[in-house]
C-alpha positions as CSV (number, residue, x, y, z in Angstrom):
1,X,71.7,-19.0,-57.5
2,X,69.3,-17.8,-54.9
3,X,66.3,-15.4,-55.5
4,X,64.9,-13.0,-53.1
5,X,61.5,-11.3,-53.9
6,X,60.8,-8.0,-52.2
7,X,57.2,-7.5,-51.1
8,X,56.4,-4.2,-49.6
9,X,54.7,-0.9,-50.4
10,X,51.7,1.0,-48.9
11,X,49.5,0.8,-52.0
12,X,48.5,4.4,-52.3
13,X,48.6,4.5,-56.1
14,X,45.8,1.9,-56.4
15,X,43.6,3.3,-53.6
16,X,40.9,2.4,-52.6
17,X,41.4,-1.3,-53.3
18,X,45.0,-1.2,-51.9
19,X,45.8,0.0,-48.4
20,X,48.7,-0.3,-45.9
21,X,48.0,-4.0,-45.5
22,X,46.9,-4.9,-49.0
23,X,49.4,-3.5,-51.4
24,X,49.0,-3.6,-55.2
25,X,50.6,-7.0,-55.6
26,X,47.7,-8.6,-53.7
27,X,44.8,-7.3,-55.8
28,X,43.1,-10.2,-57.6
29,X,42.2,-8.5,-60.9
30,X,44.4,-10.4,-63.4
31,X,43.2,-13.4,-65.2
32,X,45.0,-16.8,-64.7
33,X,45.4,-19.5,-67.3
34,X,42.4,-21.3,-65.7
35,X,40.3,-18.1,-66.2
36,X,40.3,-17.3,-62.4
37,X,41.2,-13.9,-60.9
38,X,44.7,-13.9,-59.5
39,X,47.0,-11.3,-58.0
40,X,50.4,-10.1,-59.2
41,X,52.2,-12.1,-56.6
42,X,50.3,-15.3,-57.5
43,X,51.1,-14.7,-61.1
44,X,54.8,-14.2,-60.5
45,X,55.0,-17.2,-58.2
46,X,53.4,-19.3,-60.9
47,X,56.0,-18.1,-63.4
48,X,58.9,-18.7,-61.1
49,X,57.6,-22.3,-60.6
50,X,57.3,-22.8,-64.4
51,X,61.0,-21.9,-65.0
52,X,62.1,-24.0,-62.0
53,X,63.3,-21.3,-59.6
54,X,60.7,-21.8,-56.8
55,X,62.9,-24.0,-54.6
56,X,65.7,-21.4,-54.5
57,X,63.4,-18.5,-53.9
58,X,62.7,-16.6,-50.7
59,X,60.2,-13.8,-50.1
60,X,61.1,-10.8,-47.9
61,X,58.1,-9.0,-46.5
62,X,56.9,-7.1,-43.4
63,X,54.7,-8.4,-40.6
64,X,51.7,-6.5,-41.9
65,X,51.7,-8.5,-45.2
66,X,52.7,-11.9,-43.7
67,X,49.2,-13.3,-43.4
68,X,48.1,-12.1,-46.8
69,X,51.1,-13.4,-48.8
70,X,51.1,-16.8,-47.0
71,X,47.3,-17.1,-47.7
72,X,47.6,-16.2,-51.4
73,X,50.6,-18.5,-52.0
74,X,49.3,-21.2,-49.7
75,X,52.6,-21.3,-47.8
76,X,54.5,-22.6,-50.9
77,X,57.4,-20.2,-50.5
78,X,60.1,-19.6,-47.9
79,X,59.7,-16.3,-46.0
80,X,61.9,-13.7,-44.3
81,X,59.7,-11.5,-42.1
82,X,60.9,-8.0,-41.4
83,X,59.8,-6.8,-37.9
84,X,59.1,-3.3,-39.3
85,X,59.3,-1.3,-42.6
86,X,62.7,0.1,-43.0
87,X,63.1,0.3,-46.9
88,X,65.0,-2.0,-49.2
89,X,68.6,-1.8,-47.8
90,X,67.6,-3.2,-44.4
91,X,65.3,-5.8,-46.0
92,X,68.0,-7.1,-48.3
93,X,70.6,-7.1,-45.6
94,X,68.3,-9.2,-43.4
95,X,67.7,-11.6,-46.3
96,X,71.4,-12.0,-47.0
97,X,72.2,-12.6,-43.3
98,X,69.4,-15.3,-43.3
99,X,70.9,-17.0,-46.4
100,X,74.4,-16.9,-44.9
101,X,73.9,-17.8,-41.3
102,X,70.6,-19.8,-41.3
103,X,70.7,-21.6,-44.7
104,X,74.6,-21.8,-44.7
105,X,74.9,-20.3,-48.2
106,X,78.5,-19.7,-49.3
107,X,79.9,-16.2,-49.6
108,X,80.5,-16.9,-53.3
109,X,76.9,-17.8,-53.9
110,X,75.1,-15.4,-56.3
111,X,71.8,-13.8,-55.2
112,X,69.3,-12.1,-57.4
113,X,66.9,-9.5,-55.9
114,X,63.7,-8.5,-57.7
115,X,60.3,-7.0,-56.9
116,X,57.5,-9.4,-56.3
117,X,55.2,-7.8,-58.9
118,X,56.7,-7.4,-62.4
119,X,54.3,-8.0,-65.2
120,X,56.4,-10.0,-67.6
121,X,56.6,-13.1,-69.8
122,X,58.4,-16.2,-68.5
123,X,61.4,-15.2,-70.7
124,X,62.1,-12.5,-68.1
125,X,62.8,-15.1,-65.4
126,X,65.0,-17.1,-67.7
127,X,66.9,-13.8,-68.2
128,X,67.2,-13.5,-64.4
129,X,68.9,-16.9,-64.4
130,X,71.6,-15.5,-66.7
131,X,72.7,-13.0,-64.0
132,X,74.6,-15.8,-62.3
133,X,76.9,-16.4,-65.3
134,X,77.2,-12.6,-65.9
135,X,78.5,-12.1,-62.3
136,X,81.0,-14.9,-62.8
137,X,82.2,-13.8,-66.2
138,X,82.4,-10.1,-65.6
139,X,83.7,-10.3,-62.0
140,X,81.6,-7.2,-61.3
141,X,80.3,-6.4,-57.9
142,X,76.8,-5.9,-59.1
143,X,74.8,-7.1,-62.2
144,X,71.5,-5.5,-63.2
145,X,68.8,-6.2,-65.7
146,X,67.8,-3.3,-67.9
147,X,64.7,-3.3,-70.1
148,X,65.0,-2.1,-73.7
149,X,62.7,1.0,-73.8
150,X,59.7,1.0,-76.1
151,X,59.2,4.8,-75.8
152,X,60.8,7.8,-74.0
153,X,59.1,7.5,-70.6
154,X,59.5,9.9,-67.7
155,X,58.1,7.3,-65.3
156,X,61.3,5.1,-65.1
157,X,64.9,5.4,-64.1
158,X,67.5,4.7,-66.8
159,X,70.8,2.7,-66.9
160,X,73.3,4.4,-69.1
161,X,76.1,2.2,-70.6
162,X,79.8,3.2,-70.7
163,X,80.1,1.5,-74.1
164,X,78.4,-1.4,-75.9
165,X,80.7,-4.3,-76.8
166,X,79.0,-6.5,-79.4
167,X,81.1,-9.4,-78.3
168,X,79.6,-9.4,-74.9
169,X,76.0,-10.1,-73.7
170,X,76.3,-7.4,-71.0
171,X,77.8,-3.9,-70.7
172,X,79.5,-1.8,-68.0
173,X,77.3,0.9,-66.5
174,X,78.3,4.5,-66.7
175,X,75.6,6.2,-64.6
176,X,72.0,6.2,-63.6
177,X,69.4,8.8,-64.4
178,X,66.2,8.9,-62.3
179,X,62.9,9.8,-64.0
180,X,64.1,12.3,-66.7
181,X,61.8,14.4,-68.8
182,X,60.5,12.8,-72.0
183,X,63.0,15.0,-74.0
184,X,65.9,13.8,-71.8
185,X,64.6,10.2,-72.0
186,X,64.7,10.3,-75.8
187,X,68.3,11.5,-75.7
188,X,69.2,8.7,-73.2
189,X,67.7,6.1,-75.5
190,X,70.0,7.4,-78.2
191,X,72.8,6.5,-75.9
192,X,71.4,2.9,-75.7
193,X,70.2,3.5,-72.1
194,X,67.8,0.9,-70.6
195,X,64.9,1.2,-68.2
196,X,65.9,0.2,-64.7
197,X,63.5,-2.5,-63.5
198,X,64.9,-2.9,-60.0
199,X,66.5,-6.3,-60.6
200,X,70.1,-6.8,-59.5
201,X,72.5,-9.6,-58.5
202,X,75.7,-10.0,-56.5
203,X,77.6,-12.5,-54.5
204,X,76.5,-12.9,-50.9
205,X,80.0,-11.9,-49.8
206,X,79.7,-8.4,-51.3
207,X,76.7,-7.4,-49.1
208,X,78.2,-9.2,-46.1
209,X,81.4,-7.1,-46.5
210,X,79.3,-3.9,-46.5
211,X,77.6,-5.0,-43.3
212,X,81.0,-5.7,-41.8
213,X,82.3,-2.3,-42.8
214,X,79.4,-0.7,-41.1
215,X,79.9,-2.7,-37.9
216,X,76.7,-4.6,-38.4
217,X,76.3,-8.3,-37.6
218,X,76.1,-10.9,-40.4
219,X,74.3,-13.3,-38.2
220,X,70.6,-13.3,-38.9
221,X,69.4,-13.4,-35.3
222,X,71.8,-10.7,-34.2
223,X,70.8,-8.5,-37.1
224,X,67.2,-9.1,-36.3
225,X,67.8,-7.7,-32.8
226,X,69.3,-4.5,-34.2
227,X,66.8,-4.2,-37.1
228,X,65.0,-1.1,-35.6
229,X,68.4,0.8,-35.5
230,X,69.2,0.2,-39.2
231,X,68.9,3.3,-41.4
232,X,65.7,3.7,-43.5
233,X,67.3,3.9,-46.9
234,X,66.9,2.2,-50.2
235,X,69.4,-0.4,-51.5
236,X,69.9,1.8,-54.6
237,X,71.1,4.8,-52.5
238,X,73.0,2.8,-49.9
239,X,74.7,0.3,-52.2
240,X,74.1,0.6,-56.0
241,X,75.0,4.3,-56.3
242,X,78.2,3.7,-54.2
243,X,79.3,0.7,-56.2
244,X,81.9,1.4,-59.0
245,X,82.0,-1.9,-60.8
246,X,78.5,-2.6,-62.2
247,X,77.3,-4.3,-65.4
248,X,73.9,-4.6,-66.9
249,X,72.2,-7.3,-68.9
250,X,69.7,-6.1,-71.5
251,X,66.2,-7.6,-71.7
252,X,64.1,-6.9,-74.8
253,X,61.0,-8.8,-74.0
254,X,57.7,-7.7,-72.5
255,X,57.9,-5.8,-69.1
256,X,55.4,-3.5,-67.5
257,X,55.0,-1.8,-64.1
258,X,51.3,-2.1,-63.1
259,X,51.6,0.5,-60.4
260,X,48.7,2.8,-61.4
261,X,45.1,2.3,-62.4
262,X,45.6,3.3,-66.0
263,X,48.4,0.7,-66.5
264,X,46.7,-2.0,-64.4
265,X,43.4,-1.8,-66.2
266,X,45.2,-2.2,-69.6
267,X,46.1,-5.7,-68.6
268,X,42.7,-6.7,-67.1
269,X,40.8,-9.3,-69.1
270,X,37.5,-7.7,-68.4
271,X,36.1,-4.2,-68.0
272,X,34.0,-5.0,-64.9
273,X,34.6,-6.9,-61.7
274,X,31.8,-6.9,-59.1
275,X,28.3,-5.6,-59.1
276,X,27.2,-2.9,-61.4
277,X,26.4,-1.7,-64.9
278,X,28.4,0.1,-67.6
279,X,26.1,1.6,-70.2
280,X,26.8,0.8,-73.8
281,X,27.6,4.4,-74.6
282,X,30.3,4.5,-71.9
283,X,33.6,3.8,-73.7
284,X,36.9,2.8,-72.3
285,X,35.6,2.4,-68.7
286,X,36.8,-0.1,-66.1
287,X,34.7,-0.8,-63.0
288,X,36.1,-2.7,-60.1
289,X,33.6,-3.0,-57.2
290,X,34.2,-4.9,-54.0
291,X,31.1,-3.7,-52.3
292,X,27.8,-5.6,-52.1
293,X,25.9,-2.6,-53.7
294,X,25.8,-2.0,-57.4
295,X,27.7,0.8,-59.1
296,X,26.4,2.2,-62.4
297,X,28.4,4.2,-65.0
298,X,26.1,6.0,-67.4
299,X,27.1,8.0,-70.5
300,X,30.7,8.6,-69.3
301,X,33.9,7.5,-70.9
302,X,37.6,7.1,-70.2
303,X,37.1,6.4,-66.5
304,X,38.4,4.1,-63.8
305,X,35.8,3.5,-61.1
306,X,37.0,1.5,-58.1
307,X,34.9,0.9,-54.9
308,X,36.0,-0.9,-51.7
309,X,35.3,-0.7,-48.0
310,X,38.2,1.8,-47.9
311,X,36.5,4.3,-50.3
312,X,35.3,5.1,-53.8
313,X,37.4,6.4,-56.7
314,X,36.0,7.9,-59.8
315,X,38.9,9.1,-62.0
316,X,39.7,10.1,-65.5
317,X,42.0,7.3,-66.8
318,X,45.0,9.5,-67.6
319,X,44.7,11.4,-64.3
320,X,44.5,8.2,-62.1
321,X,48.3,8.2,-61.2
322,X,47.6,11.5,-59.3
323,X,45.6,9.6,-56.7
324,X,48.6,9.1,-54.5
325,X,48.9,12.9,-54.0
326,X,45.3,13.2,-52.8
327,X,45.1,10.2,-50.5
328,X,48.6,10.5,-49.0
329,X,47.3,12.1,-45.8
330,X,44.5,9.5,-45.3
331,X,45.2,7.8,-42.0
332,X,42.2,5.5,-41.8
333,X,42.5,1.9,-40.6
334,X,42.3,-0.7,-43.4
335,X,38.7,-1.7,-43.9
336,X,39.5,-5.0,-45.7
337,X,42.3,-7.5,-45.0
338,X,43.2,-11.0,-46.1
339,X,44.5,-13.3,-43.4
340,X,46.1,-16.8,-43.2
341,X,42.6,-18.1,-42.2
342,X,40.5,-16.1,-44.6
343,X,39.4,-12.4,-44.6
344,X,37.5,-9.7,-42.8
345,X,35.7,-6.5,-43.9
346,X,34.8,-3.6,-41.5
347,X,31.1,-2.8,-41.8
348,X,30.9,0.0,-39.3
349,X,33.0,1.9,-36.8
350,X,31.5,4.3,-34.2
351,X,33.0,6.3,-31.3
352,X,30.5,6.7,-28.5
353,X,30.6,8.9,-25.4
354,X,32.9,8.2,-22.5
355,X,35.6,6.8,-24.7
356,X,33.7,3.7,-25.8
357,X,34.0,2.4,-29.4
358,X,31.9,-0.1,-31.5
359,X,33.4,-1.9,-34.5
360,X,31.4,-4.3,-36.7
361,X,33.1,-6.8,-39.0
362,X,32.1,-9.4,-41.4
363,X,34.6,-12.3,-41.1
364,X,35.2,-15.2,-43.5
365,X,37.0,-18.3,-42.2
366,X,38.0,-20.8,-45.0
367,X,37.1,-24.4,-44.4
368,X,39.8,-26.2,-42.5
369,X,41.4,-23.0,-41.2
370,X,41.2,-21.5,-37.7
371,X,41.6,-18.4,-35.7
372,X,44.3,-18.7,-33.0
373,X,43.4,-19.5,-29.4
374,X,43.5,-15.9,-28.1
375,X,42.2,-13.3,-25.6
376,X,41.6,-9.6,-25.6
377,X,42.4,-7.1,-22.8
378,X,40.3,-4.1,-23.9
379,X,37.2,-5.4,-25.7
380,X,34.2,-7.7,-25.6
381,X,32.9,-9.4,-28.7
382,X,29.6,-10.9,-29.9
383,X,29.8,-13.3,-32.8
384,X,26.7,-14.2,-34.9
385,X,27.3,-17.2,-37.2
386,X,25.6,-16.4,-40.5
387,X,27.0,-19.1,-42.7
388,X,28.6,-22.6,-42.3
389,X,29.6,-24.9,-39.5
390,X,32.6,-25.0,-37.1
391,X,34.1,-25.9,-33.8
392,X,34.3,-23.1,-31.1
393,X,36.4,-23.2,-27.9
394,X,35.6,-20.8,-25.1
395,X,37.8,-21.0,-21.9
396,X,38.9,-24.5,-22.8
397,X,35.3,-25.8,-23.5
398,X,34.7,-27.1,-27.0
399,X,31.3,-27.0,-28.8
400,X,29.9,-27.3,-32.3
401,X,28.5,-24.1,-33.9
402,X,26.4,-23.4,-37.0
403,X,24.5,-20.7,-38.8
404,X,22.2,-18.8,-36.5
405,X,24.3,-19.3,-33.3
406,X,25.3,-16.3,-31.2
407,X,28.5,-16.4,-29.2
408,X,29.6,-14.0,-26.5
409,X,33.3,-13.4,-25.8
410,X,34.1,-11.2,-22.8
411,X,37.4,-9.4,-22.2
412,X,40.0,-11.9,-21.0
413,X,38.1,-15.0,-22.3
414,X,40.2,-17.5,-24.2
415,X,38.6,-18.4,-27.5
416,X,39.2,-19.9,-31.0
417,X,37.1,-21.2,-33.9
418,X,37.8,-23.6,-36.7
419,X,35.7,-23.8,-39.9
420,X,34.4,-27.2,-40.8
421,X,32.8,-25.6,-43.9
422,X,33.4,-22.0,-45.0
423,X,32.3,-19.9,-42.1
424,X,31.0,-16.3,-42.1
425,X,30.6,-14.4,-38.9
426,X,29.3,-10.9,-38.0
427,X,31.5,-9.7,-35.1
428,X,30.6,-6.7,-33.0
429,X,33.4,-5.4,-30.8
430,X,32.8,-3.0,-27.9
431,X,35.6,-1.5,-25.8
432,X,38.0,1.3,-25.2
433,X,40.8,0.2,-27.6
434,X,39.5,-1.5,-30.8
435,X,42.8,-2.1,-32.4
436,X,44.2,-5.3,-34.1
437,X,47.1,-5.3,-31.6
438,X,44.8,-6.1,-28.7
439,X,45.3,-9.8,-29.2
440,X,47.2,-12.2,-26.9
441,X,47.8,-15.3,-29.0
442,X,48.2,-18.5,-26.9
443,X,48.3,-21.2,-29.7
444,X,48.2,-20.7,-33.5
445,X,47.3,-24.1,-35.0
446,X,44.4,-26.3,-34.2
447,X,46.7,-29.2,-33.6
448,X,48.5,-27.2,-30.9
449,X,45.2,-26.1,-29.4
450,X,44.0,-29.7,-29.3
451,X,47.2,-30.9,-27.7
452,X,47.7,-28.2,-25.2
453,X,44.1,-27.3,-24.3
454,X,41.6,-30.0,-25.2
455,X,43.7,-33.0,-24.3
456,X,44.6,-31.4,-20.9
457,X,40.9,-30.6,-20.3
458,X,40.0,-34.3,-20.9
459,X,42.5,-35.4,-18.3
């Protein structure tokens, strides 16, 4: 059996720590077994490895999240990179075409699809393993996992069975009910309905046949070329709701969606991350602060306080899910991002007269990592090294750099830097278009740079 983890989302419900680049699954606020902070995606990958599924698992994600997920998982996983966000049906179709035409998986091979961020015990992933035998035994087109409800929630969708056969581990699905009222949810639970946790399995051939019916290619490279033309629609609407033969496998272990501040903070091992003070008379308060200035909570209770370069949230705990409604129209650039080489934080952004812009960043490059050999068309840069040592290349010339050095990069200059020790840089950009897309990458790895730039220069 193959596994495909779907990693997407815009992160509005956990603003201001999450943004269009750093969705909820990347926030390092959970505690690992080693007592370090880890993200949801790191936790899930650890669990998948513990149950022996890591070698058969691929992660489907968009270009905007590629660097971050590769950095957090240290390139341990296999990846399918979507060229743009087009919802879960196109993402899954691309993943299936990759398994079929690139990895040469058989049409009879079973694939399980699940989100990259469930908060569960290892038993959940052992249950996922059971989906393969359920598909084989039931001969159904789709098999789902449903979570046994612990209370009548209006936050989740429900899977309603046709009938429960005690001789079978699974049941046939009658219908789906999306986010009912609590009163309706209580009635559904009386019908033995389960929470829909977004996990399903099928044989590769089933989705390939759907693509063929739609006149879409099953070859990965061909589908990739047509990706922008695929409909923006969820797999649930495009496939699940149109499938007649569906079974569901109950799971009665621990499962939780950490999609809002009130649910996420319930699973945090500490009430405070980052600089600040929570007074002793402040009860049931969580403070998460990514800024270098302290935040103080005095004499207030039942709060979530979150601060990042993207903004500051002070919210009543129960009201925190409403944040998505308020920040939905925010269209600011992400002020903090993790990359394959480290991270950056925007310190200041100013628009001057005559169309000029100034952007100041603090950049961290992890020891042994490097920025690509690149150039910019619309901006000049000044780098001040404030920490560490590294190697810097400017227009094919290599030199050693250290804390205190100031480096100038003009528009059109080819440049790269590699960290010997952890490097921190203050970068000031000036120009007419200060956007991340203003990068022409010539070589990505330091090995390629040495081979194609430095070795040629020596000759």
